[in-house]
C-alpha positions in Angstrom: -17.6 14.2 9.0 -21.1 15.4 8.0 -22.0 16.9 4.7 -23.7 20.1 3.7 -25.0 21.5 0.4 -22.1 23.9 0.1 -19.6 21.1 0.7 -20.4 19.4 -2.6 -18.1 21.7 -4.5 -14.7 22.8 -3.0 -13.3 26.3 -3.3 -11.7 27.3 -6.5 -8.3 27.0 -5.0 -8.9 23.2 -4.5 -10.5 22.6 -7.9 -7.4 21.2 -9.5 -4.5 19.8 -7.5 -2.4 18.8 -10.5 -1.4 22.3 -11.7 2.3 22.6 -12.0 2.9 18.9 -12.1 4.2 17.2 -15.3 2.2 14.5 -17.1 5.4 12.5 -17.7 4.2 9.0 -16.6 3.7 6.8 -19.6 1.4 3.8 -20.0 4.3 1.4 -19.2 5.1 3.4 -16.0 1.5 3.3 -14.8 1.2 -0.5 -15.5 4.4 -1.3 -13.6 3.7 1.1 -10.8 0.4 -0.6 -10.2 2.0 -4.0 -10.4 4.9 -3.0 -8.2 2.6 -1.5 -5.6 1.2 -4.9 -5.0 4.5 -6.6 -4.5 6.5 -5.4 -1.5 7.5 -6.2 2.1 4.0 -7.6 2.9 4.6 -10.4 0.4 8.3 -10.9 0.7 8.7 -10.6 4.4 5.3 -10.3 6.2 4.0 -13.4 4.5 6.1 -15.4 7.1 3.7 -14.3 9.8 0.6 -14.9 7.8 1.8 -18.4 6.9 2.4 -19.0 10.6 -1.2 -18.1 11.4 -3.0 -19.8 8.5 -0.6 -22.4 7.2 -1.2 -23.4 3.6 -4.7 -21.8 3.9 -2.9 -18.5 3.6 -3.8 -18.7 -0.1 -7.5 -18.6 0.8 -6.8 -15.5 3.0 -5.1 -13.7 0.1 -8.0 -14.5 -2.2 -10.5 -13.1 0.3 -8.4 -9.9 0.9 -7.6 -9.5 -2.7 -11.3 -9.5 -3.7 -12.0 -6.7 -1.2 -9.1 -4.6 -2.5 -10.2 -5.1 -6.1 -13.5 -3.4 -5.3 -11.8 -0.7 -3.4 -9.7 0.0 -6.4 -12.7 -0.1 -8.7 -14.4 2.5 -6.5 -11.3 4.7 -6.6 -10.8 4.1 -10.3 -14.4 5.2 -11.1 -13.6 8.6 -9.6 -10.0 8.9 -10.9 -11.1 8.3 -14.5 -13.9 10.8 -14.2 -11.5 13.4 -12.8 -7.8 12.5 -12.9 -5.9 14.4 -10.2 -2.9 13.8 -8.0 -5.1 14.6 -5.0 -6.9 11.3 -5.5 -9.1 10.2 -2.6 -8.3 13.3 -0.5 -9.6 15.5 -3.4 -12.5 13.2 -4.0 -13.6 13.2 -0.3 -13.1 17.0 -0.3 -15.3 17.4 -3.3 -18.0 14.7 -2.8 -18.2 14.5 1.0 -17.0 17.5 2.9 -13.9 19.6 3.6 -13.5 17.8 6.9 -13.5 14.4 5.1 -11.0 15.6 2.6 -8.8 16.8 5.5 -9.0 13.5 7.3 -8.6 11.3 4.2 -5.5 13.2 2.9 -3.7 13.3 6.2 -4.6 9.7 7.1 -3.2 8.5 3.7 0.0 10.5 4.3 0.3 9.0 7.8 -0.4 5.5 6.3 2.4 5.8 3.7 4.8 7.3 6.2 4.3 4.2 8.3 4.6 1.9 5.3 7.9 3.7 4.3 9.2 3.2 7.8 8.4 -0.5 7.6 10.3 -0.8 4.4 13.3 1.0 5.9 13.2 -1.3 9.0 13.0 -4.6 7.1 15.7 -3.7 4.6 18.2 -4.0 7.4 17.1 -7.6 8.0 17.7 -8.3 4.3 21.1 -6.9 4.2 22.1 -8.8 7.4 21.6 -12.0 5.4 25.0 -11.1 3.9 26.4 -8.7 6.5 25.1 -9.9 9.9 27.1 -7.2 11.7 25.7 -4.3 9.7 23.4 -2.2 11.9 19.9 -2.1 10.6 19.6 1.7 11.4 22.6 2.4 9.2 21.1 0.5 6.3 17.8 2.4 6.7 19.6 5.7 6.6 21.5 4.9 3.5 18.4 3.8 1.6 16.5 6.9 2.8 19.1 9.2 1.4 19.3 7.4 -2.0 15.6 7.2 -2.6 15.0 10.8 -1.5 17.6 11.9 -4.1 15.8 9.9 -6.8 12.4 11.6 -6.0 14.0 15.0 -6.2 15.1 14.5 -9.9 11.6 14.5 -11.3 8.5 12.4 -11.9 10.1 10.9 -15.1 13.0 9.6 -13.0 10.6 8.2 -10.4 8.6 6.5 -13.2 11.8 4.9 -14.7 13.1 3.7 -11.3 9.8 2.3 -10.4 9.4 0.7 -13.8 12.7 -1.2 -13.5 12.2 -2.0 -9.8 8.8 -3.5 -10.6 10.2 -5.5 -13.5 12.9 -7.0 -11.2 10.2 -8.0 -8.7 7.8 -9.4 -11.3 10.5 -11.5 -13.1 11.8 -12.8 -9.8 8.4 -13.9 -8.5 7.6 -15.6 -11.8 11.1 -17.3 -11.8 10.5 -18.4 -8.3 7.2 -19.9 -9.2 8.7 -21.7 -12.2 11.6 -23.1 -10.2 9.3 -24.1 -7.4 7.1 -26.0 -9.9 10.3 -27.9 -11.1 11.2 -28.8 -7.5 7.6 -30.0 -6.9 7.6 -32.1 -10.1 11.2 -33.2 -10.5 13.1 -32.4 -7.3 16.5 -30.6 -7.0 20.1 -31.6 -6.5 19.4 -35.2 -6.0 16.5 -34.6 -3.7 13.2 -36.3 -4.7 10.3 -34.3 -6.0 8.5 -32.5 -3.1 5.1 -33.0 -4.6 2.1 -31.2 -3.1 1.9 -33.2 0.2 3.3 -30.3 2.3 0.0 -28.6 1.7 -1.9 -31.0 3.9 0.6 -33.3 5.6 1.4 -31.0 8.6 -1.9 -30.4 10.3 -4.0 -30.2 7.1 -4.7 -27.3 4.7 -6.3 -25.4 7.6 -3.9 -26.4 10.4 -5.1 -23.7 12.7 -8.7 -23.9 11.5 -10.7 -21.3 9.7 -10.0 -18.9 12.6 -6.3 -19.0 11.8 -7.0 -18.2 8.2 -9.2 -15.2 9.2 -6.7 -14.0 11.8 -4.1 -13.8 9.1 -6.2 -11.1 7.3 -4.3 -8.4 9.3 -0.9 -9.2 7.7 -2.5 -10.0 4.4 -4.3 -6.6 4.2 -1.0 -4.9 5.0 0.4 -6.6 1.9 -2.1 -4.9 -0.3 -1.3 -1.4 1.0 0.1 0.6 -1.9 -2.1 -0.5 -4.8 -4.1 2.7 -4.4 -1.1 4.6 -5.6 -2.6 4.2 -9.0 -5.1 6.9 -8.0 -2.3 9.3 -7.2 -0.5 8.7 -10.5 -3.7 9.8 -12.4 -2.6 13.5 -12.0 0.7 12.9 -13.8 -0.4 10.2 -16.3 -0.3 11.2 -20.0 -3.5 9.3 -20.8 -5.3 8.5 -17.5 -8.6 7.5 -19.0 -6.9 4.6 -20.8 -4.1 3.6 -18.4 -5.9 3.7 -15.1 -8.8 1.3 -16.0 -6.3 -1.1 -17.5 -4.0 -1.0 -14.4 -6.9 -1.5 -12.0 -8.6 -4.4 -13.9 -5.3 -6.3 -14.0 -5.0 -6.2 -10.2 -7.1 -9.4 -9.9 -4.6 -11.3 -12.1 -1.7 -10.0 -10.1 -3.2 -11.2 -6.9 -3.8 -14.6 -8.3 -0.3 -15.0 -9.8 2.0 -13.1 -7.5 0.3 -13.7 -4.1 -1.7 -16.8 -4.4 0.6 -18.5 -6.8 3.8 -17.6 -5.0 2.5 -18.6 -1.5 1.1 -21.8 -2.9 4.5 -22.7 -4.2 6.3 -21.8 -0.9 3.9 -23.9 1.2 4.1 -26.8 -1.2 7.9 -26.9 -1.5 8.7 -26.1 2.1 7.0 -27.3 5.3 5.0 -24.3 6.5 5.7 -24.7 10.2 9.5 -24.5 9.6 9.2 -20.9 8.3 10.5 -18.9 11.3 10.3 -15.4 9.9 14.0 -14.6 10.4 14.3 -13.9 6.7 12.0 -13.7 3.7 10.0 -16.9 3.2 11.1 -16.7 -0.4 14.8 -16.8 0.6 14.1 -19.4 3.4 12.4 -21.8 1.0 15.4 -22.0 -1.4 17.8 -21.9 1.5 16.0 -24.8 3.1 16.1 -27.0 0.0 19.8 -26.3 -0.6 19.3 -23.9 -3.6 21.6 -21.2 -2.1 22.3 -19.4 -5.3 18.6 -18.7 -5.8 18.4 -17.6 -2.2 21.1 -15.0 -2.8 19.4 -13.8 -5.9 16.0 -13.5 -4.2 17.7 -11.5 -1.4 18.7 -8.9 -4.0 15.1 -8.9 -5.2 13.6 -8.4 -1.7 16.0 -5.5 -1.1 14.9 -4.0 -4.5 11.2 -4.5 -3.4 11.8 -2.5 -0.2 13.5 0.3 -2.2 10.6 0.2 -4.7 7.9 0.6 -2.0 9.7 3.3 -0.2 10.3 5.1 -3.6 6.5 4.9 -4.2 5.7 6.0 -0.7 7.9 9.1 -0.9 6.4 10.0 -4.3 2.8 9.7 -3.1 3.4 11.5 0.1 5.0 14.5 -1.6 1.9 14.7 -3.9 -0.5 14.3 -1.1 1.0 17.0 1.0 0.9 19.3 -2.1 -2.8 18.4 -2.6 -3.6 19.1 1.1 -1.8 22.5 0.8 -3.8 23.3 -2.3 -7.0 22.7 -0.3 -5.7 24.9 2.5 -5.3 21.9 4.8 -1.6 22.0 5.1 1.1 24.8 5.3 1.2 26.7 2.0 5.0 26.1 1.5 4.1 22.5 0.7 2.1 23.6 -2.4 5.2 24.8 -4.4 6.8 22.7 -7.1 10.1 23.3 -8.9 10.6 23.7 -12.6 10.8 19.9 -13.0 7.3 19.5 -11.5 8.6 18.1 -8.2 6.9 19.1 -4.9 10.3 19.4 -3.3 9.0 20.7 0.1 6.5 17.8 0.3 9.1 15.2 -0.6 11.7 16.5 1.9 9.2 16.9 4.7 8.0 13.4 4.3 11.6 12.1 4.0 12.6 13.9 7.2 9.7 12.5 9.2 10.5 9.0 7.9 13.8 9.4 9.7 11.9 8.2 12.7 12.3 4.7 11.2 16.0 4.9 11.7 15.5 5.6 15.4 12.9 2.8 15.6 15.4 0.4 14.0 18.0 1.5 16.6 15.9 1.2 19.7 13.3 -1.5 18.8 15.1 -3.6 16.2 13.3 -6.8 17.0 9.8 -5.4 17.5 9.8 -2.5 15.0 8.2 -4.4 12.1 5.2 -5.7 14.0 4.4 -2.3 15.6 4.7 -0.3 12.4 2.9 -2.9 10.3 -0.1 -3.1 12.5 -0.5 0.7 12.8 -0.1 1.0 9.0 -2.8 -1.6 8.5 -5.2 0.4 10.8 -4.5 3.5 8.8 -5.0 1.6 5.6 -8.4 0.2 6.7 -9.5 3.8 7.5 -8.3 4.9 4.1 -10.1 2.1 2.2 -13.3 2.6 4.2 -13.3 6.3 3.3 -12.8 5.5 -0.4 -15.9 3.2 -0.4 -18.0 5.8 1.4 -16.6 8.6 -0.9 -17.5 6.7 -4.0 -21.1 6.2 -2.7 -21.3 10.0 -2.1 -19.8 10.7 -5.5 -22.7 8.7 -7.1 -25.2 10.6 -4.9 -23.8 13.9 -6.0 -23.7 13.4 -9.7 -27.1 11.6 -9.9 -28.3 8.6 -11.8 -28.2 10.2 -15.3 -24.5 11.2 -15.0 -23.7 7.9 -13.4 -25.0 6.0 -16.4 -22.5 7.8 -18.6 -19.4 7.0 -16.4 -16.6 5.5 -18.4 -15.3 3.2 -15.6 -18.2 2.2 -13.4 -17.7 0.2 -10.2 -19.6 -3.1 -10.4 -22.1 -4.1 -7.8 -22.8 -0.6 -6.5 -24.1 0.1 -3.9 -24.2 -3.4 -2.3 -20.5 -4.1 -2.8 -19.8 -0.9 -0.8 -21.6 -2.3 2.2 -20.0 -5.7 1.9 -16.5 -4.3 1.6 -17.0 -1.9 4.6 -18.2 -4.8 6.7 -15.2 -6.9 5.6 -12.9 -4.1 6.7 -14.7 -4.0 10.0 -13.9 -7.7 10.4 -10.2 -7.0 9.9 -10.4 -4.5 12.8 -12.0 -7.1 14.9 -9.2 -9.5 14.1 -6.7 -6.9 15.1 -8.4 -6.3 18.4 -8.4 -10.0 19.1 -4.6 -10.2 18.8 -2.6 -8.7 21.6 0.2 -7.8 19.2 -2.1 -5.7 17.1 -4.4 -4.3 19.8 -2.3 -1.1 20.2 -3.0 -0.2 16.6 -6.7 -0.6 17.2 -6.4 2.0 20.0 -4.0 4.3 18.0 -6.3 4.4 15.0 -9.3 6.1 16.6 -6.9 8.4 18.6 -5.3 9.4 15.3 -8.7 10.2 13.8 -9.6 12.2 16.9 -6.4 14.2 16.5 -7.2 14.9 12.9 -10.8 16.0 13.7 -9.5 18.4 16.4 -6.8 19.7 14.0 -9.5 20.4 11.4 -11.6 22.2 14.0 -8.7 24.4 15.0 -8.1 25.2 11.3 -11.8 26.2 10.9 -11.7 28.4 14.0 -8.6 30.2 12.7 -10.3 30.8 9.4 -13.4 32.3 11.0 -11.2 34.6 13.1 -9.4 35.7 10.0 -12.7 36.3 8.1 -12.0 33.5 5.6 -14.9 31.4 4.2 -15.3 28.0 5.9 -17.3 24.9 5.3 -18.0 21.7 7.1 
């Protein structure tokens, strides 16, 4: 993905990828979308696996991963505030790096969120089976797919409202869980003595599997953070992006501390970490284990809402990303069209149709689907985050020091933070390669990039034969 002088500025057709879209996302929508993007299946379901690897030290792992994601978001935010567009990192890579980089970045992000969407559809079946154990998970996935697709076809305003209330439900639930957990720690529940904090160190210590266990848990933890970059996509439909985007990104650090670290600290303090078996959400299992069944049922509603929320966001972003790719000439032209409500219908329906694979995966690989899809999504996410850090560095190089000094939302620590974050993401890949369950994703990741590079080369060859201008 080499650069060239001509690649610094994309063709006029790709200059603005938000044309035809409606700026109907208000400040409250952006704030809750950013918040909701950080609270999904990775926290409500996948945290069982990360707790199993790290024990109570999982809070350390989330702090480490959260710090890296914060800087990724600041890098993205710097570019999004300078030029708000729904093409986000694909457009920025296209403009600041090369057409090839824009092609790879856009399709990789689409692939990433397709996988994330599949994960949500797969696990929602496990949530529903808490009440209806005989309900086939594939049928649950199909029902949710149809409902959320319909919501996305109504318009961006409808998406924003649904995501706003979905996020509020998740936020209130996690805060309530933390408060109730604190009460159980201090005063006990239903005649049981106060649990105190001894569970944090009484079952093998705070690092029961050593520092290696905490580092190994990075794979699941980083999957949990997938989705926060959705804020960059919303910039193209935000009514005041220069105000709302910085606010949403800066608050990510507080969300990580409260919703991830706080929630998991409570779970591992109230409930013995090595009793969490992953058959249901650790949030539900904690309350179920201490006999607070009413709270367990309420939280099961919440985790279902969380799955719907993330799939809702995934379908939204994928529709916009396909439209951006089409505007760049990197996807079929039919994906570029929007209806009178500003919805890229073709992009939404195409993404929804491909996500149907999750229904088949749920049917044939019900017990293994989550792990396979989660690991491949994490690999795609690492590629995406790495490209954001490199793109932001190239953005600074393109605009020069004088323009960089005038940026409204500068990333702190540039350029050294870019190097540190990229090395950290490389460590995540190493941890994936060291785990037999995640090794297939490490193999699939480079193969996927190779496929994209070949596809781009085919596209360039066709353009040359048609006499169309090409760039690297």
